[in-house]
All heavy atoms as TSV, in Angstrom:
chain	resi	resn	atom	element	x	y	z
A	1	LYS	N	N	21.473	15.233	9.859
A	1	LYS	CA	C	22.262	15.747	8.770
A	1	LYS	C	C	21.757	17.083	8.259
A	1	LYS	O	O	22.526	17.864	7.732
A	1	LYS	CB	C	22.242	14.766	7.604
A	1	LYS	CG	C	23.203	13.651	7.725
A	1	LYS	CD	C	23.152	12.833	6.443
A	1	LYS	CE	C	24.429	12.093	6.269
A	1	LYS	NZ	N	24.418	11.251	5.088
A	2	ARG	N	N	20.494	17.326	8.351
A	2	ARG	CA	C	19.891	18.526	7.791
A	2	ARG	C	C	19.664	19.602	8.848
A	2	ARG	O	O	18.994	20.576	8.588
A	2	ARG	CB	C	18.568	18.190	7.112
A	2	ARG	CG	C	18.704	17.221	5.961
A	2	ARG	CD	C	19.191	17.943	4.739
A	2	ARG	NE	N	19.220	17.097	3.570
A	2	ARG	CZ	C	20.328	16.848	2.887
A	2	ARG	NH1	N	21.465	17.330	3.267
A	2	ARG	NH2	N	20.280	16.107	1.816
A	3	GLY	N	N	20.193	19.419	10.048
A	3	GLY	CA	C	20.060	20.417	11.098
A	3	GLY	C	C	18.675	20.498	11.703
A	3	GLY	O	O	18.291	21.538	12.227
A	4	LEU	N	N	17.922	19.420	11.654
A	4	LEU	CA	C	16.569	19.409	12.204
A	4	LEU	C	C	16.600	19.011	13.671
A	4	LEU	O	O	17.482	18.290	14.113
A	4	LEU	CB	C	15.696	18.423	11.429
A	4	LEU	CG	C	15.548	18.694	9.939
A	4	LEU	CD1	C	14.824	17.532	9.266
A	4	LEU	CD2	C	14.805	19.988	9.705
A	5	SER	N	N	15.598	19.451	14.402
A	5	SER	CA	C	15.480	19.088	15.806
A	5	SER	C	C	15.223	17.590	15.936
A	5	SER	O	O	14.406	17.030	15.188
A	5	SER	CB	C	14.320	19.856	16.442
A	5	SER	OG	O	14.006	19.314	17.705
A	6	PRO	N	N	15.864	16.920	16.881
A	6	PRO	CA	C	15.595	15.492	17.070
A	6	PRO	C	C	14.177	15.224	17.582
A	6	PRO	O	O	13.702	14.097	17.521
A	6	PRO	CB	C	16.645	15.050	18.089
A	6	PRO	CG	C	17.169	16.295	18.712
A	6	PRO	CD	C	16.923	17.409	17.756
A	7	ASP	N	N	13.489	16.255	18.064
A	7	ASP	CA	C	12.122	16.102	18.550
A	7	ASP	C	C	11.078	16.251	17.448
A	7	ASP	O	O	9.885	16.096	17.704
A	7	ASP	CB	C	11.835	17.138	19.642
A	7	ASP	CG	C	12.741	16.945	20.845
A	7	ASP	OD1	O	13.094	15.781	21.149
A	7	ASP	OD2	O	13.109	17.952	21.472
A	8	LEU	N	N	11.497	16.567	16.242
A	8	LEU	CA	C	10.577	16.729	15.128
A	8	LEU	C	C	9.919	15.389	14.809
A	8	LEU	O	O	10.617	14.390	14.610
A	8	LEU	CB	C	11.362	17.233	13.911
A	8	LEU	CG	C	10.589	17.849	12.771
A	8	LEU	CD1	C	9.879	19.120	13.227
A	8	LEU	CD2	C	11.534	18.184	11.638
A	9	PRO	N	N	8.574	15.321	14.752
A	9	PRO	CA	C	7.898	14.036	14.509
A	9	PRO	C	C	7.917	13.666	13.026
A	9	PRO	O	O	6.893	13.613	12.350
A	9	PRO	CB	C	6.481	14.288	15.018
A	9	PRO	CG	C	6.267	15.751	14.797
A	9	PRO	CD	C	7.621	16.395	15.018
A	10	LEU	N	N	9.110	13.410	12.521
A	10	LEU	CA	C	9.295	13.142	11.099
A	10	LEU	C	C	9.984	11.795	10.915
A	10	LEU	O	O	11.015	11.526	11.518
A	10	LEU	CB	C	10.149	14.250	10.471
A	10	LEU	CG	C	10.586	14.072	9.026
A	10	LEU	CD1	C	9.368	14.100	8.104
A	10	LEU	CD2	C	11.562	15.172	8.649
A	11	VAL	N	N	9.386	10.957	10.087
A	11	VAL	CA	C	9.989	9.695	9.706
A	11	VAL	C	C	10.245	9.798	8.210
A	11	VAL	O	O	9.340	10.157	7.453
A	11	VAL	CB	C	9.058	8.503	10.003
A	11	VAL	CG1	C	9.662	7.205	9.505
A	11	VAL	CG2	C	8.759	8.425	11.477
A	12	CYS	N	N	11.476	9.507	7.780
A	12	CYS	CA	C	11.761	9.653	6.360
A	12	CYS	C	C	12.787	8.628	5.888
A	12	CYS	O	O	13.507	8.036	6.683
A	12	CYS	CB	C	12.236	11.056	6.040
A	12	CYS	SG	S	13.709	11.564	6.928
A	13	LYS	N	N	12.809	8.464	4.577
A	13	LYS	CA	C	13.752	7.558	3.929
A	13	LYS	C	C	14.170	8.179	2.611
A	13	LYS	O	O	13.350	8.743	1.897
A	13	LYS	CB	C	13.076	6.201	3.688
A	13	LYS	CG	C	13.931	5.200	2.945
A	13	LYS	CD	C	15.105	4.758	3.782
A	13	LYS	CE	C	15.921	3.710	3.023
A	13	LYS	NZ	N	17.334	4.014	2.960
A	14	THR	N	N	15.453	8.095	2.307
A	14	THR	CA	C	15.963	8.566	1.034
A	14	THR	C	C	16.488	7.383	0.236
A	14	THR	O	O	16.739	6.316	0.784
A	14	THR	CB	C	17.102	9.589	1.216
A	14	THR	OG1	O	18.164	8.969	1.944
A	14	THR	CG2	C	16.626	10.830	1.942
A	15	GLY	N	N	16.652	7.596	-1.045
A	15	GLY	CA	C	17.205	6.547	-1.879
A	15	GLY	C	C	17.631	7.098	-3.222
A	15	GLY	O	O	17.316	8.233	-3.574
A	16	THR	N	N	18.355	6.298	-3.953
A	16	THR	CA	C	18.777	6.673	-5.294
A	16	THR	C	C	18.485	5.523	-6.251
A	16	THR	O	O	18.412	4.366	-5.858
A	16	THR	CB	C	20.287	6.993	-5.356
A	16	THR	OG1	O	21.020	5.879	-4.863
A	16	THR	CG2	C	20.618	8.218	-4.553
A	17	GLY	N	N	18.291	5.891	-7.508
A	17	GLY	CA	C	18.056	4.891	-8.543
A	17	GLY	C	C	18.887	5.220	-9.768
A	17	GLY	O	O	19.363	6.349	-9.931
A	18	LEU	N	N	19.045	4.255	-10.628
A	18	LEU	CA	C	19.821	4.441	-11.846
A	18	LEU	C	C	19.176	5.484	-12.750
A	18	LEU	O	O	17.954	5.601	-12.821
A	18	LEU	CB	C	19.932	3.126	-12.610
A	18	LEU	CG	C	20.713	2.007	-11.937
A	18	LEU	CD1	C	20.591	0.731	-12.756
A	18	LEU	CD2	C	22.165	2.404	-11.771
A	19	PHE	N	N	20.025	6.225	-13.457
A	19	PHE	CA	C	19.529	7.180	-14.435
A	19	PHE	C	C	19.568	6.510	-15.799
A	19	PHE	O	O	20.624	6.111	-16.282
A	19	PHE	CB	C	20.370	8.459	-14.441
A	19	PHE	CG	C	19.912	9.445	-15.469
A	19	PHE	CD1	C	18.788	10.203	-15.243
A	19	PHE	CD2	C	20.571	9.564	-16.675
A	19	PHE	CE1	C	18.333	11.096	-16.199
A	19	PHE	CE2	C	20.125	10.457	-17.632
A	19	PHE	CZ	C	19.011	11.218	-17.395
A	20	THR	N	N	18.412	6.363	-16.407
A	20	THR	CA	C	18.307	5.711	-17.700
A	20	THR	C	C	18.279	6.749	-18.810
A	20	THR	O	O	17.494	7.690	-18.762
A	20	THR	CB	C	17.028	4.849	-17.767
A	20	THR	OG1	O	17.026	3.954	-16.661
A	20	THR	CG2	C	16.966	4.053	-19.047
A	21	LEU	N	N	19.111	6.560	-19.796
A	21	LEU	CA	C	19.175	7.464	-20.943
A	21	LEU	C	C	17.983	7.213	-21.866
A	21	LEU	O	O	17.407	6.115	-21.875
A	21	LEU	CB	C	20.483	7.246	-21.699
A	21	LEU	CG	C	21.748	7.544	-20.896
A	21	LEU	CD1	C	22.986	7.035	-21.634
A	21	LEU	CD2	C	21.867	9.031	-20.639
A	22	PRO	N	N	17.586	8.229	-22.651
A	22	PRO	CA	C	16.436	8.059	-23.545
A	22	PRO	C	C	16.551	6.860	-24.491
A	22	PRO	O	O	15.569	6.228	-24.813
A	22	PRO	CB	C	16.410	9.370	-24.335
A	22	PRO	CG	C	17.070	10.361	-23.426
A	22	PRO	CD	C	18.116	9.579	-22.670
A	23	GLY	N	N	17.757	6.505	-24.909
A	23	GLY	CA	C	17.940	5.359	-25.798
A	23	GLY	C	C	17.925	4.019	-25.084
A	23	GLY	O	O	18.036	2.971	-25.707
A	24	GLY	N	N	17.836	4.034	-23.767
A	24	GLY	CA	C	17.766	2.802	-22.997
A	24	GLY	C	C	19.029	2.449	-22.242
A	24	GLY	O	O	19.038	1.516	-21.469
A	25	GLY	N	N	20.123	3.189	-22.451
A	25	GLY	CA	C	21.350	2.915	-21.711
A	25	GLY	C	C	21.295	3.499	-20.306
A	25	GLY	O	O	20.324	4.144	-19.920
A	26	ILE	N	N	22.350	3.275	-19.539
A	26	ILE	CA	C	22.441	3.766	-18.167
A	26	ILE	C	C	23.638	4.700	-18.052
A	26	ILE	O	O	24.720	4.391	-18.536
A	26	ILE	CB	C	22.583	2.593	-17.175
A	26	ILE	CG1	C	21.323	1.735	-17.204
A	26	ILE	CG2	C	22.847	3.085	-15.768
A	26	ILE	CD1	C	21.441	0.449	-16.427
A	27	ASP	N	N	23.432	5.840	-17.403
A	27	ASP	CA	C	24.522	6.788	-17.137
A	27	ASP	C	C	24.920	6.629	-15.677
A	27	ASP	O	O	24.152	6.981	-14.776
A	27	ASP	CB	C	24.065	8.217	-17.420
A	27	ASP	CG	C	25.182	9.239	-17.297
A	27	ASP	OD1	O	26.235	8.917	-16.691
A	27	ASP	OD2	O	25.014	10.357	-17.800
A	28	LEU	N	N	26.095	6.080	-15.428
A	28	LEU	CA	C	26.533	5.817	-14.060
A	28	LEU	C	C	26.973	7.072	-13.317
A	28	LEU	O	O	27.191	7.032	-12.112
A	28	LEU	CB	C	27.668	4.786	-14.068
A	28	LEU	CG	C	27.280	3.411	-14.604
A	28	LEU	CD1	C	28.499	2.505	-14.669
A	28	LEU	CD2	C	26.183	2.793	-13.761
A	29	ARG	N	N	27.122	8.203	-14.001
A	29	ARG	CA	C	27.524	9.456	-13.346
A	29	ARG	C	C	26.338	10.190	-12.728
A	29	ARG	O	O	26.513	11.091	-11.931
A	29	ARG	CB	C	28.232	10.372	-14.334
A	29	ARG	CG	C	29.541	9.789	-14.855
A	29	ARG	CD	C	30.035	10.572	-16.023
A	29	ARG	NE	N	29.039	10.392	-17.099
A	29	ARG	CZ	C	29.003	11.091	-18.218
A	29	ARG	NH1	N	29.870	12.038	-18.435
A	29	ARG	NH2	N	28.082	10.863	-19.135
A	30	ARG	N	N	25.133	9.838	-13.130
A	30	ARG	CA	C	23.930	10.501	-12.623
A	30	ARG	C	C	23.003	9.473	-11.981
A	30	ARG	O	O	23.031	8.295	-12.319
A	30	ARG	CB	C	23.185	11.202	-13.767
A	30	ARG	CG	C	23.963	12.329	-14.369
A	30	ARG	CD	C	23.165	12.995	-15.452
A	30	ARG	NE	N	23.261	12.213	-16.684
A	30	ARG	CZ	C	22.712	12.579	-17.829
A	30	ARG	NH1	N	22.017	13.690	-17.903
A	30	ARG	NH2	N	22.847	11.838	-18.904
A	31	THR	N	N	22.175	9.948	-11.063
A	31	THR	CA	C	21.169	9.095	-10.438
A	31	THR	C	C	19.855	9.852	-10.379
A	31	THR	O	O	19.789	11.041	-10.658
A	31	THR	CB	C	21.561	8.704	-8.992
A	31	THR	OG1	O	21.636	9.898	-8.202
A	31	THR	CG2	C	22.863	7.947	-8.927
A	32	ASN	N	N	18.806	9.174	-10.004
A	32	ASN	CA	C	17.542	9.798	-9.652
A	32	ASN	C	C	17.450	9.723	-8.131
A	32	ASN	O	O	17.677	8.675	-7.546
A	32	ASN	CB	C	16.368	9.066	-10.305
A	32	ASN	CG	C	16.401	9.174	-11.818
A	32	ASN	OD1	O	16.632	10.246	-12.355
A	32	ASN	ND2	N	16.169	8.083	-12.508
A	33	GLY	N	N	17.153	10.847	-7.489
A	33	GLY	CA	C	17.085	10.883	-6.029
A	33	GLY	C	C	15.648	10.850	-5.543
A	33	GLY	O	O	14.764	11.446	-6.160
A	34	PHE	N	N	15.417	10.157	-4.440
A	34	PHE	CA	C	14.072	10.004	-3.895
A	34	PHE	C	C	14.036	10.365	-2.411
A	34	PHE	O	O	15.001	10.151	-1.687
A	34	PHE	CB	C	13.615	8.545	-4.029
A	34	PHE	CG	C	13.633	8.036	-5.432
A	34	PHE	CD1	C	14.750	7.392	-5.937
A	34	PHE	CD2	C	12.538	8.211	-6.253
A	34	PHE	CE1	C	14.778	6.918	-7.235
A	34	PHE	CE2	C	12.564	7.745	-7.556
A	34	PHE	CZ	C	13.681	7.098	-8.052
A	35	PHE	N	N	12.895	10.892	-1.985
A	35	PHE	CA	C	12.647	11.176	-0.569
A	35	PHE	C	C	11.206	10.820	-0.270
A	35	PHE	O	O	10.293	11.219	-0.997
A	35	PHE	CB	C	12.868	12.664	-0.261
A	35	PHE	CG	C	12.420	13.064	1.109
A	35	PHE	CD1	C	13.258	12.925	2.203
A	35	PHE	CD2	C	11.145	13.569	1.321
A	35	PHE	CE1	C	12.846	13.292	3.481
A	35	PHE	CE2	C	10.727	13.944	2.590
A	35	PHE	CZ	C	11.574	13.801	3.663
A	36	MET	N	N	10.989	10.053	0.776
A	36	MET	CA	C	9.649	9.781	1.266
A	36	MET	C	C	9.636	10.134	2.739
A	36	MET	O	O	10.494	9.680	3.501
A	36	MET	CB	C	9.272	8.317	1.081
A	36	MET	CG	C	7.888	8.000	1.627
A	36	MET	SD	S	7.472	6.269	1.503
A	36	MET	CE	C	7.064	6.194	-0.214
A	37	GLY	N	N	8.696	10.970	3.138
A	37	GLY	CA	C	8.618	11.378	4.532
A	37	GLY	C	C	7.181	11.449	5.016
A	37	GLY	O	O	6.264	11.683	4.229
A	38	ILE	N	N	6.998	11.241	6.294
A	38	ILE	CA	C	5.680	11.371	6.932
A	38	ILE	C	C	5.871	12.210	8.182
A	38	ILE	O	O	6.682	11.895	9.047
A	38	ILE	CB	C	5.079	10.010	7.301
A	38	ILE	CG1	C	4.899	9.165	6.048
A	38	ILE	CG2	C	3.753	10.190	8.031
A	38	ILE	CD1	C	4.426	7.761	6.312
A	39	TYR	N	N	5.121	13.300	8.255
A	39	TYR	CA	C	5.192	14.191	9.399
A	39	TYR	C	C	4.023	13.906	10.328
A	39	TYR	O	O	2.860	13.941	9.905
A	39	TYR	CB	C	5.152	15.650	8.944
A	39	TYR	CG	C	5.331	16.629	10.077
A	39	TYR	CD1	C	6.593	17.046	10.455
A	39	TYR	CD2	C	4.236	17.111	10.769
A	39	TYR	CE1	C	6.766	17.920	11.501
A	39	TYR	CE2	C	4.398	17.983	11.825
A	39	TYR	CZ	C	5.666	18.393	12.190
A	39	TYR	OH	O	5.834	19.259	13.227
A	40	ASP	N	N	4.320	13.633	11.565
A	40	ASP	CA	C	3.318	13.437	12.618
A	40	ASP	C	C	2.266	12.382	12.238
A	40	ASP	O	O	1.099	12.522	12.576
A	40	ASP	CB	C	2.657	14.772	12.953
A	40	ASP	CG	C	1.970	14.764	14.303
A	40	ASP	OD1	O	2.346	13.943	15.164
A	40	ASP	OD2	O	1.040	15.578	14.494
A	41	ARG	N	N	2.667	11.376	11.506
A	41	ARG	CA	C	1.809	10.264	11.089
A	41	ARG	C	C	0.563	10.709	10.329
A	41	ARG	O	O	-0.439	9.997	10.293
A	41	ARG	CB	C	1.405	9.404	12.283
A	41	ARG	CG	C	2.593	8.728	12.914
A	41	ARG	CD	C	2.195	7.792	13.986
A	41	ARG	NE	N	1.758	8.552	15.151
A	41	ARG	CZ	C	1.273	8.006	16.249
A	41	ARG	NH1	N	1.147	6.714	16.323
A	41	ARG	NH2	N	0.929	8.751	17.257
A	42	ARG	N	N	0.602	11.914	9.719
A	42	ARG	CA	C	-0.587	12.366	9.001
A	42	ARG	C	C	-0.311	13.137	7.722
A	42	ARG	O	O	-1.205	13.306	6.906
A	42	ARG	CB	C	-1.476	13.214	9.914
A	42	ARG	CG	C	-0.802	14.447	10.444
A	42	ARG	CD	C	-1.687	15.188	11.454
A	42	ARG	NE	N	-0.960	16.302	12.009
A	42	ARG	CZ	C	-0.892	17.509	11.485
A	42	ARG	NH1	N	-1.551	17.767	10.390
A	42	ARG	NH2	N	-0.193	18.457	12.050
A	43	ILE	N	N	0.876	13.620	7.497
A	43	ILE	CA	C	1.177	14.384	6.287
A	43	ILE	C	C	2.298	13.668	5.523
A	43	ILE	O	O	3.460	13.766	5.892
A	43	ILE	CB	C	1.611	15.824	6.614
A	43	ILE	CG1	C	0.534	16.531	7.427
A	43	ILE	CG2	C	1.908	16.594	5.332
A	43	ILE	CD1	C	0.943	17.913	7.906
A	44	PRO	N	N	1.946	12.924	4.467
A	44	PRO	CA	C	2.983	12.243	3.688
A	44	PRO	C	C	3.472	13.107	2.522
A	44	PRO	O	O	2.734	13.943	2.008
A	44	PRO	CB	C	2.262	11.003	3.162
A	44	PRO	CG	C	0.847	11.466	3.011
A	44	PRO	CD	C	0.612	12.484	4.109
A	45	VAL	N	N	4.695	12.891	2.110
A	45	VAL	CA	C	5.226	13.568	0.931
A	45	VAL	C	C	6.214	12.623	0.241
A	45	VAL	O	O	6.922	11.865	0.899
A	45	VAL	CB	C	5.888	14.912	1.286
A	45	VAL	CG1	C	7.162	14.723	2.070
A	45	VAL	CG2	C	6.171	15.737	0.045
A	46	PHE	N	N	6.203	12.676	-1.087
A	46	PHE	CA	C	7.152	11.909	-1.891
A	46	PHE	C	C	7.744	12.852	-2.924
A	46	PHE	O	O	7.015	13.561	-3.610
A	46	PHE	CB	C	6.462	10.730	-2.586
A	46	PHE	CG	C	7.398	9.961	-3.483
A	46	PHE	CD1	C	8.298	9.059	-2.942
A	46	PHE	CD2	C	7.386	10.160	-4.846
A	46	PHE	CE1	C	9.170	8.357	-3.757
A	46	PHE	CE2	C	8.255	9.455	-5.673
A	46	PHE	CZ	C	9.144	8.555	-5.131
A	47	VAL	N	N	9.063	12.867	-3.032
A	47	VAL	CA	C	9.753	13.731	-3.988
A	47	VAL	C	C	10.744	12.892	-4.775
A	47	VAL	O	O	11.471	12.085	-4.203
A	47	VAL	CB	C	10.513	14.883	-3.272
A	47	VAL	CG1	C	11.291	15.715	-4.267
A	47	VAL	CG2	C	9.555	15.749	-2.480
A	48	MET	N	N	10.753	13.107	-6.091
A	48	MET	CA	C	11.750	12.473	-6.955
A	48	MET	C	C	12.454	13.569	-7.739
A	48	MET	O	O	11.799	14.441	-8.307
A	48	MET	CB	C	11.087	11.504	-7.925
A	48	MET	CG	C	12.061	10.896	-8.904
A	48	MET	SD	S	11.199	9.813	-10.059
A	48	MET	CE	C	12.514	9.519	-11.207
A	49	VAL	N	N	13.775	13.535	-7.732
A	49	VAL	CA	C	14.571	14.492	-8.500
A	49	VAL	C	C	15.343	13.701	-9.553
A	49	VAL	O	O	16.143	12.833	-9.214
A	49	VAL	CB	C	15.544	15.276	-7.590
A	49	VAL	CG1	C	16.426	16.191	-8.410
A	49	VAL	CG2	C	14.768	16.068	-6.546
A	50	CYS	N	N	15.067	13.985	-10.818
A	50	CYS	CA	C	15.749	13.304	-11.916
A	50	CYS	C	C	17.091	13.959	-12.204
A	50	CYS	O	O	17.254	15.157	-12.004
A	50	CYS	CB	C	14.894	13.348	-13.179
A	50	CYS	SG	S	13.353	12.467	-13.023
A	51	GLU	N	N	18.008	13.173	-12.680
A	51	GLU	CA	C	19.357	13.623	-13.037
A	51	GLU	C	C	20.069	14.291	-11.865
A	51	GLU	O	O	20.653	15.347	-11.985
A	51	GLU	CB	C	19.332	14.559	-14.238
A	51	GLU	CG	C	18.885	13.897	-15.516
A	51	GLU	CD	C	19.118	14.775	-16.715
A	51	GLU	OE1	O	20.276	15.165	-16.940
A	51	GLU	OE2	O	18.140	15.072	-17.406
A	52	ALA	N	N	19.989	13.684	-10.709
A	52	ALA	CA	C	20.648	14.191	-9.508
A	52	ALA	C	C	21.963	13.437	-9.306
A	52	ALA	O	O	22.333	12.596	-10.110
A	52	ALA	CB	C	19.737	13.993	-8.297
A	53	THR	N	N	22.645	13.769	-8.258
A	53	THR	CA	C	23.814	12.985	-7.844
A	53	THR	C	C	23.610	12.624	-6.379
A	53	THR	O	O	24.240	13.167	-5.496
A	53	THR	CB	C	25.126	13.772	-8.035
A	53	THR	OG1	O	25.002	15.032	-7.379
A	53	THR	CG2	C	25.423	13.985	-9.499
A	54	GLY	N	N	22.660	11.750	-6.140
A	54	GLY	CA	C	22.304	11.356	-4.784
A	54	GLY	C	C	20.915	11.832	-4.437
A	54	GLY	O	O	20.198	12.392	-5.261
A	55	ALA	N	N	20.526	11.629	-3.184
A	55	ALA	CA	C	19.173	11.961	-2.739
A	55	ALA	C	C	19.102	13.282	-1.979
A	55	ALA	O	O	18.050	13.644	-1.483
A	55	ALA	CB	C	18.640	10.835	-1.860
A	56	GLY	N	N	20.191	14.023	-1.892
A	56	GLY	CA	C	20.213	15.259	-1.109
A	56	GLY	C	C	19.214	16.301	-1.570
A	56	GLY	O	O	18.506	16.913	-0.757
A	57	ALA	N	N	19.112	16.534	-2.865
A	57	ALA	CA	C	18.173	17.540	-3.379
A	57	ALA	C	C	16.731	17.130	-3.098
A	57	ALA	O	O	15.899	17.954	-2.704
A	57	ALA	CB	C	18.388	17.760	-4.874
A	58	ALA	N	N	16.420	15.854	-3.286
A	58	ALA	CA	C	15.067	15.366	-3.002
A	58	ALA	C	C	14.735	15.515	-1.522
A	58	ALA	O	O	13.626	15.913	-1.152
A	58	ALA	CB	C	14.931	13.907	-3.439
A	59	ALA	N	N	15.699	15.220	-0.648
A	59	ALA	CA	C	15.477	15.361	0.796
A	59	ALA	C	C	15.254	16.822	1.164
A	59	ALA	O	O	14.350	17.132	1.952
A	59	ALA	CB	C	16.662	14.799	1.571
A	60	ASP	N	N	16.042	17.724	0.606
A	60	ASP	CA	C	15.861	19.143	0.906
A	60	ASP	C	C	14.480	19.630	0.480
A	60	ASP	O	O	13.805	20.341	1.228
A	60	ASP	CB	C	16.947	19.983	0.220
A	60	ASP	CG	C	18.315	19.780	0.846
A	60	ASP	OD1	O	18.388	19.314	2.005
A	60	ASP	OD2	O	19.316	20.086	0.171
A	61	TRP	N	N	14.042	19.257	-0.712
A	61	TRP	CA	C	12.709	19.647	-1.188
A	61	TRP	C	C	11.628	19.039	-0.306
A	61	TRP	O	O	10.671	19.728	0.077
A	61	TRP	CB	C	12.505	19.185	-2.626
A	61	TRP	CG	C	13.041	20.136	-3.648
A	61	TRP	CD1	C	14.274	20.104	-4.218
A	61	TRP	CD2	C	12.378	21.268	-4.185
A	61	TRP	NE1	N	14.403	21.143	-5.097
A	61	TRP	CE2	C	13.256	21.880	-5.098
A	61	TRP	CE3	C	11.126	21.830	-3.998
A	61	TRP	CZ2	C	12.923	23.010	-5.818
A	61	TRP	CZ3	C	10.789	22.969	-4.718
A	61	TRP	CH2	C	11.674	23.547	-5.606
A	62	GLY	N	N	11.736	17.757	-0.010
A	62	GLY	CA	C	10.713	17.085	0.786
A	62	GLY	C	C	10.581	17.655	2.183
A	62	GLY	O	O	9.479	17.911	2.665
A	63	ILE	N	N	11.701	17.880	2.836
A	63	ILE	CA	C	11.667	18.442	4.192
A	63	ILE	C	C	11.105	19.857	4.166
A	63	ILE	O	O	10.299	20.229	5.014
A	63	ILE	CB	C	13.064	18.394	4.834
A	63	ILE	CG1	C	13.427	16.939	5.134
A	63	ILE	CG2	C	13.128	19.231	6.101
A	63	ILE	CD1	C	14.867	16.726	5.515
A	64	SER	N	N	11.489	20.652	3.177
A	64	SER	CA	C	10.974	22.027	3.115
A	64	SER	C	C	9.466	22.029	2.871
A	64	SER	O	O	8.747	22.847	3.443
A	64	SER	CB	C	11.702	22.851	2.056
A	64	SER	OG	O	11.412	22.383	0.760
A	65	LEU	N	N	8.967	21.106	2.054
A	65	LEU	CA	C	7.519	21.010	1.842
A	65	LEU	C	C	6.791	20.644	3.126
A	65	LEU	O	O	5.759	21.232	3.458
A	65	LEU	CB	C	7.208	19.970	0.770
A	65	LEU	CG	C	7.524	20.342	-0.663
A	65	LEU	CD1	C	7.390	19.125	-1.572
A	65	LEU	CD2	C	6.612	21.458	-1.131
A	66	LEU	N	N	7.321	19.672	3.858
A	66	LEU	CA	C	6.677	19.269	5.104
A	66	LEU	C	C	6.702	20.395	6.143
A	66	LEU	O	O	5.691	20.651	6.802
A	66	LEU	CB	C	7.362	18.025	5.678
A	66	LEU	CG	C	7.051	16.733	4.958
A	66	LEU	CD1	C	7.983	15.624	5.429
A	66	LEU	CD2	C	5.608	16.339	5.168
A	67	LEU	N	N	7.827	21.051	6.266
A	67	LEU	CA	C	7.932	22.121	7.271
A	67	LEU	C	C	7.046	23.310	6.901
A	67	LEU	O	O	6.491	23.968	7.771
A	67	LEU	CB	C	9.379	22.545	7.439
A	67	LEU	CG	C	10.302	21.463	8.022
A	67	LEU	CD1	C	11.715	22.002	8.165
A	67	LEU	CD2	C	9.777	20.966	9.363
A	68	GLU	N	N	6.894	23.573	5.606
A	68	GLU	CA	C	6.021	24.660	5.178
A	68	GLU	C	C	4.561	24.363	5.533
A	68	GLU	O	O	3.825	25.241	5.956
A	68	GLU	CB	C	6.150	24.852	3.674
A	68	GLU	CG	C	5.318	25.995	3.139
A	68	GLU	CD	C	5.523	26.197	1.668
A	68	GLU	OE1	O	6.681	26.299	1.228
A	68	GLU	OE2	O	4.516	26.232	0.931
A	69	GLN	N	N	4.161	23.107	5.393
A	69	GLN	CA	C	2.783	22.715	5.701
A	69	GLN	C	C	2.504	22.702	7.209
A	69	GLN	O	O	1.365	22.823	7.627
A	69	GLN	CB	C	2.493	21.321	5.125
A	69	GLN	CG	C	2.460	21.301	3.633
A	69	GLN	CD	C	1.391	22.215	3.067
A	69	GLN	OE1	O	0.246	22.167	3.496
A	69	GLN	NE2	N	1.756	23.035	2.122
A	70	THR	N	N	3.547	22.567	8.008
A	70	THR	CA	C	3.351	22.452	9.446
A	70	THR	C	C	3.801	23.691	10.204
A	70	THR	O	O	3.698	23.739	11.425
A	70	THR	CB	C	4.139	21.241	9.986
A	70	THR	OG1	O	5.517	21.426	9.691
A	70	THR	CG2	C	3.644	19.962	9.369
A	71	ASN	N	N	4.336	24.697	9.492
A	71	ASN	CA	C	4.792	25.947	10.115
A	71	ASN	C	C	5.888	25.726	11.143
A	71	ASN	O	O	5.935	26.403	12.166
A	71	ASN	CB	C	3.636	26.715	10.741
A	71	ASN	CG	C	2.621	27.133	9.707
A	71	ASN	OD1	O	2.987	27.587	8.621
A	71	ASN	ND2	N	1.356	26.967	10.020
A	72	GLU	N	N	6.764	24.755	10.939
A	72	GLU	CA	C	7.871	24.489	11.872
A	72	GLU	C	C	9.002	25.446	11.578
A	72	GLU	O	O	9.297	25.763	10.481
A	72	GLU	CB	C	8.363	23.041	11.729
A	72	GLU	CG	C	7.403	22.028	12.266
A	72	GLU	CD	C	7.323	21.996	13.781
A	72	GLU	OE1	O	8.281	22.383	14.463
A	72	GLU	OE2	O	6.292	21.579	14.274
């Protein structure tokens, strides 16, 4: 989905969680996005983006961090 090479040694998972309002309610229009990735079984990264609409922003940040560390 992100235009990465299929040979890239990256294992990752994305997810979303409920967005909780400061008063304790839930806003169903917003979510918190998560990305967990491991590059080459040695470089882990975890990213959480609050008030997102899905996990896309977290995935973009996480992948860019991993690629920056590995010079891909």
